[in-house]
N, C-alpha and C positions, 0 to 999 in steps of 0.2 A: 872441175877444173881450177885450178889455184895459179896465179902468176903477179909475181914479182915485178911493182912500180921502181922504176929509178930513172931519175932527172936529174942532171947537172944545175938546172933552175933553181933548187932548195938544199939545203944542208947536206951533206952524205951523211949516214948513221955514226953515231957516237960511242955506238956498241953495238952487239949482236942481234939487231935487226934490221927490215927492210922499211924503207919510206913511207910504201904501204904494200897491202897486198888485195888483189882483184880477185873475186870468189865467183865461180859460175856466170861469168861475165855481166853480173848484175849489181854485186854487192862490192864497195870499195872501203877497206879499212884504212885510216890515215895513221900511221904513229904518231903520237906527239911531236909538236916541233917547240922550239926553243928560240929566242932570239940570237939566232945566227945567220951569218950572210952566209950565200950560196958556195961560199969556197971553204964554210967551216969555222970560220972567224966568229969565237963567242963575243956578243955585245954586251959589254958591262959598263956599269956606272951612266946609264942613261934616262931619262924621262920614263917611267912607264907607259906612256903612251906610243914613243916609239918602239918600244919592246914588243907591245900587242899588235901595231901595224906591220912589223916584221915577222912575228910569229903568221898574222893570216897569210901575209902574202906568201909565205913558206907553203902553208897548207894550201894556197889556191894553186900553188906552181906543180903540186904535186897532183893533185885533181887533176888539174889541166894535161899534165904528163899522161894521165889513165885515160884521157877523153870525158871526164867529169866536168861539171862546175860545180863549186859551193856553193851557188845562189841558188841553183834549181834543184840539186841532186842532194842536198844534205839532211839528215833524216834526225841525226844524234851528234852532239856535241859534249867531250868533257875535257872542262878549265881549272887548272891547278893553280890557285895564285897564292904568293907567300904572303901577300897583305891584303885581307879583305875590304880592307879599306878602300882600295884600287876597284871595287868592283863596278862603281860608277862609270869610271874612265873605261874599262874593259867593255861596258855594256855599249857605250856610245860607240867606241871604236870596232867592237864586232861588229853592231848592226850594219857597217858599210860593207861588209862583206859577206854576209850571207842574206836569202831571202826572205819574202815575206808570203806565208806564215814563216815565223823562225823555226827552226827546227825544236826539238827536244835538249835540253839540255842541264850539265849539271855542274855546280861548280865549287871546289873543294878548296879546302886550306891547306898549304903543303910547307914543308918545313925546308923546300931547295935552299942551297946557297950560293949556287953559281949562278942562279936567273931568276927574274920575277913571274915568268909566266911561262905553262907549256898547254897546248891546245891538242887535242887528238880530235877525230871526226869519222862517223861512218855517212857513207853515200849511197844511194841506190838509184840506179837507172831505171 
């Protein structure tokens, strides 16, 4: 069984994808979130710390809409940063939104031009 997750509490997809997909009532695959408001407004020219807070709020909103909890159910995160010198700030803010022990995670440098960070996650119930 596959179920798409849709919530107005996070930005609508900016392309051909779902905010998240739940599989077998057990796994939740969260699409990458960028610094956008729930109405879809892209946030630009802000401090990186504010961008990552918005991204993590978006991920939290989608997870909660599916009945999952980012702090207790997250098992894997993939983060894309345009500037790896922001990794320490990313780690500090990210830690506020995930549980302990933290999920498995990868951080990669990206060549995005419209935003500074994108984060996707996998959760398991």
